[in-house]
C-alpha positions as CSV (number, residue, x, y, z in Angstrom):
1,M,28.4,-67.5,27.5
2,L,31.4,-65.5,26.3
3,H,30.3,-65.3,22.7
4,E,26.6,-64.5,23.7
5,L,27.8,-61.7,25.9
6,L,30.0,-60.3,23.1
7,L,27.2,-60.7,20.6
8,S,24.8,-58.8,22.9
9,L,27.3,-56.0,23.0
10,L,26.8,-55.8,19.3
11,G,23.1,-55.7,19.6
12,Y,22.2,-59.3,19.1
13,T,20.3,-61.0,21.9
14,G,19.6,-64.7,22.5
15,D,18.7,-67.1,25.3
16,L,21.2,-65.7,27.8
17,I,20.8,-62.0,27.0
18,V,17.2,-61.2,26.1
19,D,15.4,-58.1,24.7
20,E,12.2,-57.4,26.6
21,R,11.0,-55.3,23.6
22,D,11.1,-58.4,21.4
23,R,8.6,-60.1,23.7
24,Q,6.2,-57.2,23.3
25,L,6.3,-57.3,19.5
26,S,4.8,-60.1,17.5
27,V,7.5,-59.5,14.9
28,G,11.1,-58.3,15.1
29,L,12.2,-54.7,15.0
30,S,11.8,-52.9,11.7
31,P,14.0,-50.0,10.6
32,D,11.1,-47.6,11.0
33,D,10.3,-48.5,14.5
34,P,10.9,-45.6,17.0
35,I,13.9,-45.7,19.3
36,S,13.2,-47.1,22.7
37,N,13.3,-44.6,25.5
38,Q,14.9,-47.0,28.0
39,C,17.2,-49.9,28.0
40,T,15.5,-53.2,27.2
41,F,18.5,-55.6,27.3
42,K,18.3,-57.9,30.4
43,L,20.0,-61.0,31.6
44,A,17.5,-63.9,31.5
45,S,15.8,-64.3,34.9
46,D,16.1,-68.1,34.8
47,I,19.8,-68.0,34.9
48,S,20.8,-69.3,38.3
49,F,24.5,-69.9,38.1
50,V,25.3,-66.1,38.0
51,E,26.0,-64.4,41.3
52,P,23.9,-61.2,42.1
53,S,27.1,-59.1,42.0
54,E,28.0,-60.5,38.6
55,R,24.4,-60.0,37.3
56,D,24.7,-56.3,38.1
57,I,28.0,-56.0,36.2
58,I,26.6,-58.0,33.2
59,E,23.4,-55.9,33.0
60,K,25.4,-52.7,33.3
61,T,27.7,-54.0,30.5
62,I,25.0,-55.2,28.1
63,A,23.4,-51.8,28.3
64,L,26.2,-50.8,25.9
65,G,24.9,-53.3,23.4
66,F,21.4,-51.8,23.6
67,Y,22.9,-48.3,23.0
68,Y,24.9,-49.7,20.1
69,R,21.9,-51.2,18.5
70,E,19.8,-48.0,18.8
71,L,22.6,-45.9,17.5
72,D,23.2,-48.3,14.6
73,R,19.4,-48.3,13.8
74,F,19.4,-44.5,13.8
75,A,22.5,-44.4,11.5
76,T,21.1,-47.0,9.1
77,K,17.7,-45.2,8.9
78,S,19.3,-41.8,8.4
79,R,21.7,-43.1,5.7
80,N,19.1,-45.0,3.8
81,L,19.1,-43.6,0.2
82,S,16.8,-46.2,-1.4
83,W,13.9,-43.7,-1.6
84,I,16.0,-41.6,-4.0
85,R,16.2,-44.4,-6.6
86,S,12.5,-45.1,-6.2
87,G,11.8,-41.4,-6.6
88,N,13.9,-41.2,-9.7
89,E,12.2,-44.1,-11.4
90,S,8.8,-42.4,-11.0
91,P,7.8,-39.5,-13.3
92,M,5.9,-37.7,-10.5
93,P,7.6,-36.3,-7.4
94,Y,5.7,-38.3,-4.8
95,T,4.5,-41.4,-6.6
96,S,7.2,-43.7,-5.3
97,V,6.5,-46.5,-2.9
98,F,7.7,-44.2,-0.1
99,P,5.1,-41.8,1.0
100,K,5.5,-38.0,1.0
101,E,5.8,-38.0,4.8
102,K,8.9,-40.2,4.7
103,M,10.6,-38.0,2.1
104,E,9.9,-35.0,4.3
105,N,11.6,-36.8,7.2
106,Q,14.8,-37.1,5.3
107,S,17.7,-34.8,6.3
108,V,21.1,-34.3,4.9
109,Y,22.3,-33.1,8.3
110,R,21.0,-36.2,10.1
111,R,22.7,-38.3,7.4
112,A,26.0,-36.4,8.1
113,I,25.6,-37.0,11.9
114,A,24.8,-40.6,11.1
115,N,28.1,-40.9,9.3
116,G,29.9,-39.6,12.4
117,I,28.1,-42.0,14.6
118,T,29.0,-44.9,12.2
119,E,32.7,-43.9,12.7
120,I,32.3,-44.1,16.5
121,L,30.5,-47.4,16.3
122,S,33.3,-48.8,14.1
123,V,35.8,-48.0,16.8
124,Y,33.4,-49.7,19.3
125,R,33.2,-52.9,17.1
126,S,37.0,-52.9,16.8
127,A,37.2,-52.8,20.6
128,I,34.8,-55.8,20.9
129,L,36.8,-57.8,18.3
130,H,40.1,-57.0,20.2
131,M,38.6,-58.2,23.4
132,E,37.4,-61.5,21.8
133,Q,40.8,-62.2,20.5
134,K,42.4,-61.4,23.8
135,L,40.0,-63.6,25.8
136,L,40.4,-66.5,23.4
137,S,44.2,-66.3,23.5
138,D,44.6,-65.9,27.2
139,H,42.8,-67.2,30.2
140,L,41.7,-64.0,31.7
141,P,38.7,-63.1,33.9
142,I,35.8,-62.4,31.4
143,L,33.9,-59.7,33.2
144,A,36.9,-57.8,34.4
145,T,38.5,-57.9,30.9
146,V,35.2,-56.8,29.2
147,T,34.6,-54.0,31.7
148,Q,38.2,-52.8,31.4
149,G,38.2,-52.9,27.6
150,L,34.9,-51.0,27.2
151,N,35.5,-48.5,30.0
152,K,35.7,-45.4,27.8
153,F,32.4,-46.4,26.0
154,F,30.5,-46.1,29.3
155,V,30.9,-42.3,29.0
156,L,30.4,-42.2,25.2
157,L,27.4,-44.3,24.2
158,P,24.8,-43.3,26.9
159,P,25.1,-39.5,26.0
160,L,25.1,-40.4,22.3
161,Y,21.9,-42.4,22.8
162,E,20.3,-39.5,24.7
163,L,21.3,-37.3,21.8
164,I,19.6,-39.4,19.1
165,L,16.6,-39.9,21.3
166,E,16.1,-36.2,21.5
167,I,16.7,-35.8,17.8
168,E,14.1,-38.4,17.0
169,R,11.6,-37.2,19.6
170,D,11.7,-33.5,18.6
171,G,12.3,-34.0,14.9
172,I,15.5,-31.9,15.0
173,C,17.3,-31.3,11.8
174,G,19.3,-28.7,9.9
175,G,20.6,-25.7,11.8
176,K,18.7,-26.8,14.9
177,L,20.7,-30.0,14.9
178,L,24.0,-28.0,14.7
179,N,22.8,-25.8,17.5
180,L,22.1,-28.9,19.7
181,L,25.5,-30.4,19.0
182,H,27.2,-27.1,19.7
183,K,25.6,-27.0,23.1
184,R,26.5,-30.6,23.9
185,C,30.1,-29.9,23.1
186,H,30.4,-27.9,26.3
187,C,30.9,-30.7,28.8
188,G,33.5,-31.8,31.3
189,V,34.4,-35.1,29.7
190,P,37.3,-34.7,27.2
191,E,36.5,-38.0,25.4
192,L,32.8,-37.1,25.0
193,Q,33.7,-33.5,23.9
194,T,36.0,-34.9,21.2
195,C,33.3,-37.2,20.1
196,I,30.5,-34.6,19.8
197,Q,32.9,-32.2,18.1
198,R,33.5,-34.9,15.5
199,L,29.7,-35.1,14.9
200,L,29.5,-31.3,14.7
201,W,32.4,-31.4,12.1
202,H,30.3,-33.8,10.0
203,G,27.3,-31.5,10.2
204,H,29.5,-28.5,9.3
205,Q,30.6,-30.3,6.2
206,V,27.0,-30.2,4.9
207,M,26.7,-26.5,5.9
208,Y,29.9,-25.6,4.1
209,N,28.7,-27.4,1.0
210,Q,25.5,-25.4,1.0
211,L,27.5,-22.2,1.6
212,A,29.7,-23.0,-1.3
213,S,26.7,-23.6,-3.6
214,W,25.1,-20.4,-2.4
215,M,28.2,-18.1,-2.3
216,V,30.1,-19.4,-5.2
217,Y,27.4,-20.2,-7.7
218,G,24.3,-18.4,-6.3
219,I,22.4,-21.6,-6.1
220,L,20.4,-22.6,-3.0
221,H,20.9,-26.3,-2.6
222,D,18.5,-27.2,0.2
223,Q,16.1,-30.1,-0.6
224,Y,14.6,-30.3,2.9
225,G,14.5,-26.7,4.1
226,E,17.4,-27.1,6.6
227,F,19.6,-24.2,5.5
228,F,19.3,-20.9,7.3
229,I,18.9,-19.2,3.8
230,S,15.6,-20.2,2.3
231,E,13.2,-19.3,-0.4
232,K,10.1,-17.4,0.5
233,E,6.8,-19.2,0.3
234,G,5.5,-19.0,-3.2
235,N,8.9,-19.2,-4.9
236,S,9.6,-22.7,-3.6
237,D,6.2,-24.0,-4.7
238,M,6.7,-22.7,-8.2
239,N,7.5,-25.5,-10.7
240,I,10.4,-25.3,-13.1
241,T,8.3,-24.2,-16.1
242,E,6.8,-21.3,-14.1
243,K,10.3,-20.2,-13.0
244,L,11.6,-20.2,-16.5
245,T,8.6,-18.2,-17.7
246,R,9.2,-15.7,-14.9
247,M,12.9,-15.5,-15.8
248,S,12.1,-14.8,-19.4
249,V,9.4,-12.2,-18.9
250,N,10.2,-10.3,-15.6
251,D,13.8,-11.3,-15.1
252,G,13.7,-13.6,-12.1
253,T,17.0,-12.4,-10.6
254,L,15.3,-9.1,-9.7
255,S,12.4,-10.7,-8.0
256,D,14.8,-13.1,-6.2
257,W,16.8,-10.1,-5.1
258,H,13.9,-8.2,-3.5
259,L,11.5,-11.0,-2.6
260,G,13.0,-14.4,-3.3
261,F,15.2,-15.3,-0.3
262,H,15.3,-14.6,3.4
263,I,17.0,-15.7,6.6
264,S,15.1,-18.6,8.4
265,S,15.8,-17.8,12.0
266,D,14.6,-21.2,13.1
267,M,17.5,-22.8,11.2
268,L,20.2,-20.2,12.1
269,P,22.6,-21.7,14.7
270,E,23.0,-19.5,17.7
271,Y,26.7,-19.3,17.3
272,I,26.4,-17.6,13.9
273,P,25.3,-13.9,14.5
274,L,22.5,-12.5,12.6
275,H,24.7,-9.9,10.9
276,V,26.9,-12.7,9.6
277,A,23.9,-14.5,8.2
278,E,22.8,-11.2,6.5
279,S,26.2,-11.0,4.9
280,I,25.8,-14.5,3.6
281,L,22.4,-13.8,2.2
282,F,23.6,-10.6,0.5
283,A,26.7,-12.3,-1.0
284,G,24.6,-15.2,-2.4
285,K,22.1,-12.9,-3.9
286,A,24.8,-10.7,-5.4
287,I,26.6,-13.8,-6.9
288,R,23.2,-14.9,-8.3
289,V,22.8,-11.5,-10.0
290,L,26.3,-11.4,-11.4
291,R,26.1,-14.9,-12.8
292,N,22.7,-14.4,-14.4
293,P,22.7,-11.0,-16.3
294,S,19.7,-10.3,-18.4
295,S,20.0,-11.1,-22.1
296,A,19.2,-7.4,-23.0
297,F,22.0,-6.1,-20.8
298,R,24.4,-8.7,-22.1
299,S,23.7,-7.7,-25.7
300,V,24.0,-4.0,-25.0
301,D,27.2,-4.5,-23.0
302,A,28.7,-6.5,-25.8
303,K,28.5,-3.5,-28.1
304,H,30.8,-1.5,-25.9
305,T,33.1,-4.3,-24.6
306,K,34.5,-7.5,-26.0
307,L,33.9,-9.2,-22.7
308,M,31.6,-12.3,-22.7
309,G,30.3,-14.9,-20.3
310,D,31.6,-14.7,-16.7
311,E,33.5,-11.4,-16.6
312,L,30.9,-9.8,-14.3
313,L,32.4,-12.3,-11.7
314,P,35.9,-13.4,-12.9
315,Q,36.8,-17.0,-12.4
316,S,39.7,-16.0,-10.3
317,E,37.3,-14.4,-7.8
318,S,35.1,-17.5,-7.7
319,D,38.2,-19.6,-7.0
320,K,39.2,-17.2,-4.2
321,I,35.7,-17.5,-2.6
322,E,35.8,-21.3,-3.0
323,S,39.3,-21.5,-1.5
324,M,38.2,-19.6,1.6
325,L,35.2,-21.9,2.2
326,Q,37.4,-24.9,1.6
327,N,39.9,-23.8,4.2
328,L,37.0,-23.5,6.7
329,K,35.7,-26.9,5.7
330,E,39.1,-28.6,6.3
331,S,39.5,-27.2,9.8
332,S,38.9,-29.8,12.5
333,E,37.0,-27.2,14.7
334,F,34.7,-24.4,14.0
335,H,36.4,-21.1,14.7
336,K,34.0,-18.2,15.0
337,R,36.5,-15.5,14.2
338,S,37.8,-17.2,11.1
339,F,34.3,-18.0,9.9
340,E,33.2,-14.4,10.3
341,G,36.4,-13.0,8.7
342,S,35.9,-15.3,5.6
343,V,32.3,-14.3,5.3
344,D,33.1,-10.6,5.4
345,S,35.8,-11.1,2.8
346,I,33.4,-12.9,0.5
347,R,30.7,-10.3,1.0
348,A,33.3,-7.6,0.1
349,I,34.1,-9.4,-3.1
350,A,30.5,-9.7,-4.1
351,A,29.6,-6.1,-3.1
352,S,32.6,-4.8,-5.0
353,H,31.7,-6.6,-8.3
354,L,28.0,-5.7,-7.9
355,W,29.1,-2.0,-7.4
356,Q,31.1,-2.3,-10.6
357,L,28.1,-3.6,-12.4
358,V,25.6,-1.1,-11.2
359,V,27.7,2.1,-10.9
360,V,30.1,1.7,-13.8
361,R,28.6,-0.5,-16.4
362,A,24.9,0.5,-15.8
363,D,25.9,4.2,-15.4
364,L,24.2,4.8,-12.1
365,N,25.4,8.3,-11.7
366,G,24.0,9.3,-15.1
367,H,20.6,8.0,-14.1
368,L,20.8,9.6,-10.7
369,K,21.5,12.9,-12.4
370,A,18.6,12.4,-14.8
371,I,16.2,11.7,-11.9
372,K,17.5,14.8,-10.2
373,D,16.9,16.8,-13.4
374,Y,13.3,15.6,-13.8
375,F,12.0,14.4,-10.5
376,L,13.7,17.1,-8.4
377,L,13.1,19.8,-11.0
378,A,16.8,20.6,-11.6
379,K,15.9,21.3,-15.2
380,G,13.9,24.3,-14.2
381,D,13.6,25.7,-17.8
382,F,11.8,22.6,-18.9
383,F,9.2,22.7,-16.2
384,Q,8.8,26.4,-16.5
385,S,8.0,25.9,-20.2
386,F,5.7,23.0,-19.4
387,L,3.7,25.0,-16.7
388,E,3.4,28.0,-19.0
389,E,2.2,25.9,-21.9
390,S,-0.3,24.0,-19.7
391,R,-1.4,27.1,-17.7
392,Q,-4.7,27.6,-19.5
393,L,-5.5,23.9,-19.5
394,M,-4.9,23.7,-15.7
395,R,-7.4,26.5,-15.1
396,L,-10.1,23.9,-16.0
397,P,-10.8,20.7,-14.1
398,P,-9.2,17.7,-15.7
399,R,-11.3,15.4,-17.8
400,Q,-11.5,11.9,-16.5
401,S,-10.9,10.2,-19.8
402,T,-8.5,12.5,-21.6
403,A,-6.6,14.3,-18.8
404,E,-3.3,12.5,-19.5
405,A,-3.6,13.0,-23.3
406,D,-4.5,16.7,-22.8
407,L,-1.3,17.2,-20.8
408,L,0.9,15.5,-23.4
409,V,0.4,18.4,-25.8
410,P,2.0,21.1,-23.6
411,F,4.5,18.5,-22.4
412,R,5.7,17.8,-25.9
413,L,5.9,21.5,-26.7
414,A,8.1,22.0,-23.6
415,V,10.3,19.1,-24.8
416,T,10.7,20.6,-28.2
417,K,11.7,24.0,-26.7
418,T,14.1,22.9,-23.9
419,I,15.3,19.3,-24.3
420,S,18.2,18.7,-26.7
421,D,18.6,15.6,-28.8
422,D,21.8,14.7,-26.8
423,D,19.8,14.0,-23.7
424,K,19.8,10.2,-23.8
425,Y,17.9,9.9,-20.5
426,F,14.8,11.9,-21.3
427,S,13.3,9.1,-23.4
428,R,12.9,7.1,-20.1
429,V,10.7,9.8,-18.6
430,T,6.9,9.4,-19.0
431,L,4.2,11.8,-17.9
432,R,1.3,10.2,-16.0
433,M,-2.0,11.4,-14.6
434,P,-3.2,8.5,-12.4
435,G,-6.7,7.7,-11.3
436,I,-8.8,10.8,-11.6
437,G,-12.1,10.9,-9.6
438,T,-15.3,12.2,-11.0
439,K,-14.9,15.6,-9.4
440,G,-11.3,16.1,-10.7
441,D,-9.7,15.2,-7.4
442,V,-6.7,12.9,-7.8
443,S,-5.6,12.9,-4.2
444,K,-7.3,9.5,-3.7
445,S,-4.6,7.9,-5.9
446,K,-1.4,9.6,-4.7
447,Y,1.6,7.9,-6.1
448,V,3.0,6.6,-2.9
449,D,3.5,2.9,-3.6
450,G,4.6,1.3,-0.4
451,D,5.4,4.6,1.3
452,S,2.1,5.6,2.9
453,S,3.9,7.4,5.7
454,L,4.3,10.3,3.4
455,L,0.5,10.8,3.1
456,S,-1.0,13.2,5.6
457,D,-4.4,12.4,7.0
458,T,-5.9,15.5,5.4
459,S,-4.3,15.1,2.0
460,M,-7.9,14.7,0.6
461,E,-8.9,18.1,1.9
462,M,-5.7,19.9,1.0
463,S,-5.7,18.9,-2.7
464,L,-5.0,22.0,-4.6
465,D,-7.1,21.0,-7.6
466,G,-7.5,18.0,-10.0
467,W,-4.0,18.6,-11.5
468,D,-1.9,18.0,-8.3
469,G,-1.7,14.3,-9.1
470,I,0.6,14.8,-12.1
471,A,3.4,12.3,-11.8
472,L,6.4,11.1,-13.7
473,E,7.6,7.5,-14.4
474,Y,11.2,6.6,-15.1
475,S,12.0,3.4,-17.1
476,I,14.7,1.4,-15.4
477,D,16.6,-1.4,-17.0
478,W,18.5,-4.4,-15.5
479,P,20.4,-4.2,-13.2
480,L,19.4,-0.8,-11.9
481,Q,16.2,-2.2,-10.5
482,L,18.4,-3.5,-7.7
483,F,19.0,0.1,-6.8
484,F,15.9,2.0,-7.9
485,T,13.2,-0.2,-6.3
486,Q,9.5,0.7,-6.5
487,Q,9.6,2.2,-3.1
488,V,12.5,4.4,-4.0
489,L,10.7,5.6,-7.2
490,S,7.5,6.3,-5.2
491,R,9.4,8.5,-2.8
492,Y,10.9,10.4,-5.8
493,R,7.4,10.8,-7.2
494,R,6.1,12.2,-3.9
495,I,8.9,14.8,-3.8
496,F,8.2,15.6,-7.5
497,Q,4.5,16.3,-6.9
498,Y,5.4,18.6,-4.0
499,L,8.0,20.5,-5.9
500,L,5.8,20.8,-9.0
501,R,3.0,22.3,-7.0
502,L,5.4,24.7,-5.4
503,K,6.8,25.8,-8.8
504,R,3.3,26.1,-10.2
505,T,2.3,28.3,-7.3
506,Q,5.3,30.5,-7.7
507,M,4.6,30.8,-11.5
508,E,1.0,31.7,-10.9
509,L,2.0,34.5,-8.5
510,E,4.4,35.9,-11.1
511,K,1.9,35.6,-13.9
512,S,-0.8,37.4,-11.9
513,W,1.6,40.3,-11.4
514,E,2.5,40.3,-15.1
515,S,-1.2,40.2,-16.1
516,V,-2.2,43.1,-14.0
517,M,0.8,45.1,-15.0
518,Q,-0.2,44.6,-18.6
519,Q,-3.7,45.8,-17.7
520,D,-2.2,48.8,-15.9
521,H,-0.1,49.8,-18.9
522,S,-3.2,49.4,-21.1
523,N,-5.1,51.7,-18.7
524,F,-2.3,54.2,-18.8
525,S,-2.4,54.3,-22.6
526,K,-6.1,54.8,-22.5
527,R,-5.7,57.7,-20.0
528,V,-3.1,59.3,-22.2
529,N,-5.4,59.0,-25.1
530,G,-8.3,60.4,-23.1
531,S,-10.4,57.2,-23.2
532,T,-10.4,56.9,-19.4
533,S,-10.6,59.6,-16.7
534,T,-7.6,60.1,-14.3
535,S,-9.8,59.7,-11.2
536,T,-11.0,56.3,-12.3
537,S,-7.4,55.1,-13.0
538,Q,-6.2,56.3,-9.6
539,Q,-9.1,54.7,-7.8
540,R,-8.3,51.4,-9.5
541,R,-4.6,51.7,-8.5
542,Q,-5.7,52.5,-4.9
543,C,-8.0,49.4,-4.8
544,F,-5.3,47.1,-6.1
545,R,-2.6,48.3,-3.7
546,P,-3.6,46.1,-0.7
547,M,-3.9,43.1,-3.0
548,W,-0.4,43.5,-4.3
549,R,0.9,43.8,-0.8
550,V,-0.6,40.5,0.0
551,R,0.6,39.0,-3.3
552,E,4.1,40.2,-2.5
553,H,4.0,38.5,0.9
554,M,2.9,35.3,-0.8
555,A,5.6,35.4,-3.4
556,F,8.2,36.2,-0.8
557,L,7.3,33.1,1.2
558,I,7.1,30.8,-1.8
559,R,10.3,32.1,-3.3
560,N,12.2,31.6,-0.1
561,L,10.7,28.1,0.4
562,Q,11.6,27.1,-3.1
563,F,15.2,28.4,-2.8
564,Y,15.6,26.6,0.5
565,I,14.4,23.3,-0.9
566,Q,16.3,23.5,-4.2
567,V,19.6,24.9,-2.9
568,D,19.9,24.3,0.8
569,V,18.3,20.9,0.8
570,I,18.6,19.2,-2.7
571,E,21.9,20.6,-3.8
572,S,23.7,20.1,-0.5
573,Q,22.4,16.5,-0.1
574,W,23.3,15.8,-3.7
575,N,26.9,16.9,-3.1
576,V,27.0,14.6,0.0
577,L,25.7,11.7,-2.1
578,Q,28.2,12.3,-4.9
579,T,31.0,12.2,-2.3
580,H,29.8,8.9,-1.0
581,I,29.5,7.5,-4.5
582,D,33.1,8.6,-5.3
583,E,34.5,7.1,-2.1
584,S,32.5,3.9,-1.8
585,R,33.1,0.6,-3.6
586,D,30.4,-1.4,-1.8
587,F,27.0,-1.7,-3.4
588,A,25.2,-2.3,-0.1
589,Q,26.7,0.9,1.4
590,L,25.7,2.8,-1.7
591,V,22.1,1.7,-1.3
592,D,22.2,2.9,2.3
593,F,23.7,6.2,1.3
594,H,21.0,6.7,-1.3
595,Q,18.3,5.9,1.3
596,E,19.8,8.4,3.6
597,Y,19.8,10.9,0.8
598,L,16.1,10.4,0.1
599,S,15.2,10.4,3.8
600,A,17.1,13.7,4.2
601,L,15.2,15.3,1.2
602,I,11.9,14.2,2.7
603,S,12.6,15.2,6.3
604,Q,14.3,18.6,5.4
605,S,11.4,19.4,3.1
606,F,9.0,18.7,6.0
607,L,7.1,16.1,4.0
608,D,7.1,13.8,7.0
609,I,5.8,16.3,9.5
610,G,2.0,16.3,9.1
611,S,1.4,19.7,10.7
612,V,4.0,21.5,8.5
613,S,3.0,19.6,5.4
614,R,-0.7,20.5,5.9
615,I,0.1,24.2,6.4
616,L,2.3,24.3,3.3
617,D,-0.4,22.6,1.2
618,G,-2.9,25.1,2.6
619,I,-0.7,28.1,1.8
620,M,-0.2,26.9,-1.8
621,K,-3.9,26.4,-2.2
622,L,-4.6,29.9,-0.9
623,C,-2.0,31.4,-3.2
624,L,-3.6,29.8,-6.3
625,Q,-7.1,30.8,-5.2
626,F,-5.8,34.4,-4.7
627,C,-4.2,34.5,-8.1
628,W,-7.4,33.3,-9.8
629,K,-9.6,35.7,-7.8
630,I,-7.6,38.9,-8.4
631,E,-7.6,38.4,-12.1
632,N,-11.4,38.3,-12.1
633,Q,-12.2,40.7,-9.3
634,E,-15.4,42.4,-10.5
635,T,-18.0,42.0,-7.7
636,N,-18.3,42.6,-4.0
637,A,-18.5,38.9,-3.4
638,S,-15.0,38.3,-4.8
639,T,-13.7,41.1,-2.6
640,I,-15.0,39.4,0.4
641,E,-13.4,36.2,-0.7
642,L,-10.1,38.0,-1.1
643,E,-10.3,39.2,2.4
644,R,-10.9,35.7,3.7
645,I,-8.0,34.4,1.7
646,T,-5.7,37.1,3.0
647,E,-6.7,36.4,6.6
648,E,-6.2,32.6,6.2
649,F,-2.8,33.2,4.5
650,N,-1.6,35.4,7.4
651,K,-2.7,32.8,9.9
652,K,-1.1,29.9,8.1
653,S,2.2,31.7,7.3
654,N,2.6,32.9,10.9
655,S,1.8,29.4,12.1
656,L,4.4,28.0,9.8
657,Y,7.0,30.4,11.1
658,T,6.1,29.6,14.7
659,I,6.5,25.8,14.2
660,L,9.7,26.0,12.2
661,R,11.4,28.3,14.7
662,S,10.6,26.0,17.6
663,S,13.6,24.4,19.2
664,R,12.4,20.9,18.2
665,L,13.0,21.7,14.5
666,A,15.4,24.7,14.4
667,G,17.6,23.2,17.0
668,S,17.7,19.7,15.7
669,Q,20.1,18.1,13.1
670,R,17.3,16.9,10.8
671,A,17.2,20.3,9.1
672,P,20.7,21.8,9.3
673,F,19.9,24.7,6.9
674,L,16.6,25.6,8.5
675,R,18.1,28.5,10.3
676,R,19.1,30.1,7.0
677,F,15.6,29.8,5.7
678,L,14.2,31.4,8.9
679,L,16.7,34.2,8.6
680,R,15.7,34.9,5.1
681,L,12.0,35.0,6.1
682,N,12.5,37.1,9.1
683,F,15.4,39.4,7.9
684,N,13.5,42.5,9.1
685,S,11.7,40.8,12.0
686,F,8.3,41.1,10.2
687,F,7.4,37.4,10.7
688,E,8.5,37.4,14.3
689,Q,6.4,40.4,15.2
690,T,3.3,39.2,13.4
691,A,3.6,35.7,14.7
692,Q,3.4,36.7,18.3
693,G,0.1,35.6,19.7
694,V,-1.2,34.7,16.2
695,M,-3.1,31.7,17.4
696,N,-4.8,33.5,20.3
697,V,-5.2,37.1,19.1
698,I,-7.7,37.9,16.4
699,R,-6.5,41.0,14.5
700,P,-8.9,43.2,12.6
701,R,-9.0,42.3,9.0
702,Q,-7.4,44.5,6.4
703,T,-10.2,46.0,4.4
704,I,-9.8,45.7,0.6
705,P,-11.9,48.5,-1.1
706,V,-14.5,47.4,-3.6
707,L,-13.6,48.3,-7.1
708,Q,-16.1,50.7,-8.6
709,R,-16.7,49.9,-12.2
């Protein structure tokens, strides 16, 4: 009876100790059979020589044997690696004797926990062996000796059995398994707490190995989707050939940076904060970029430096990262503060080297300056020349098939006149005329890739003409695509289109004055020569005087708006950005600073306020219409149209002033220089006086005399 009792404690039943589950099965238990949800070891009912009190003690004791067997079955099943050999022998991923479902049930975290359980079970077996030797050598009471020898396992094996039962029932693996173990650690039994902490330590070993692979080499080693960093769907389904093709054509590190990886919240343990996981994600992506430079960049960089191979991330830095993770791995317990400190240090190393790559080696500041020159119109002489050369072309609707080619002629003339051969960045700039409709309206295809918030709901109606869709493209090489994303470039294009329309409006107002002054000088010469009567000349001057008053109001508003945007907004924000670039050594911070810079440009230029943006578009539209009309004022109909334009301009300009001077804008921090702009507009209180009641009071229209021919 002694040996049968001891064997039952090791999971082997017989005639004295029976397993009720065996009676229900026609064959014995297989490794794949589910874990029983209740103890099935019982003392045989036909045993009559055992007292009831002894029967209770025996059945309570042999329950440990049942727990041992189920724990051992779980460990054996989780540690079974035979499917790997079968899978390697087959040329196809899932043609082995093991079905795909079984491979999907594999888990490296369960395997690690199983290793921990095996350690505990080995201690249990040693205790059984020690009791057997003790009972055989001395005549001691069997039940008392067994109960006393296994006393500590009565508080260990039942909770462990409940643990694996929950794991099997709910299919828990990966980060979820770590989370479960972390919760079970908080108990009032020191022995059980030590045991669970040991299992958690085994699970953390797997996590640290995955962290080392990700943060040292930039490789995501996660066969079963258990790590909290995961590939987005679409990337993981891509086979090796497709990935290599993508790497050679589009440079896969860039798509990986923007779209390849994300944090899987389901697998993120609760005791690891989200911001720490984000730091881990960033560090791994940065290491991935640093270890996989594009071949084009490597060849260009080699011309200027003699560095080769892994100098983007020196081996000493990799060793430092690996050493920090190794120290965490060797610790017997998980210390949150130490873990977060090490992650922050690793992230700082990765961010610093990525900053060195993008800012120093890739000349980020030079490209930022070039984008400011061309997208923010800092090279005013070039765009002045371009608009002058294309002025006559833009008087006509763009032709659908040749609009872009037509624009290239004045564009190249302006380049010849104003761009020097030393400008190494201009070759990256390309003029584009996207998607022209049949009526010459390009507003349907605004260049706002991914930034639709910048489009006002009436942008279709407020289109100045077919040419307001002119856009620029800027060619970006690796690794600057990490910084200049498509969304960033689309925001720059939106600002460029707005500034170009503003500059075009300002130029047209100046050219209209220049044109009429030339006509006036010509009339003066004719009057001196006697070709024209003095009365006719004076009448013409008298007729044009109200028009020039309106034109001056328009030019005054447009000039001040242009000065405000170019000087108060762009230049001031540019200086702030330059200060951040000089002070920062962190790539992620630099990206945030640049996003703040762009957001400030858009908000302080009122592009994100629909009401103001619509009014400004309407004012520019009216200014262009006015310029085109006064140069061709020959009939009464055109005079009536001029009066309508004048009235609309007065309404819109006063409405603009009323909105901008409101406390919501003028008193907020979103536009710190707005008060200067308002002061310039209203230096003589003209706008303030005319704006009072403008939305409710209809003033009599100023009559523009009809020019008598």
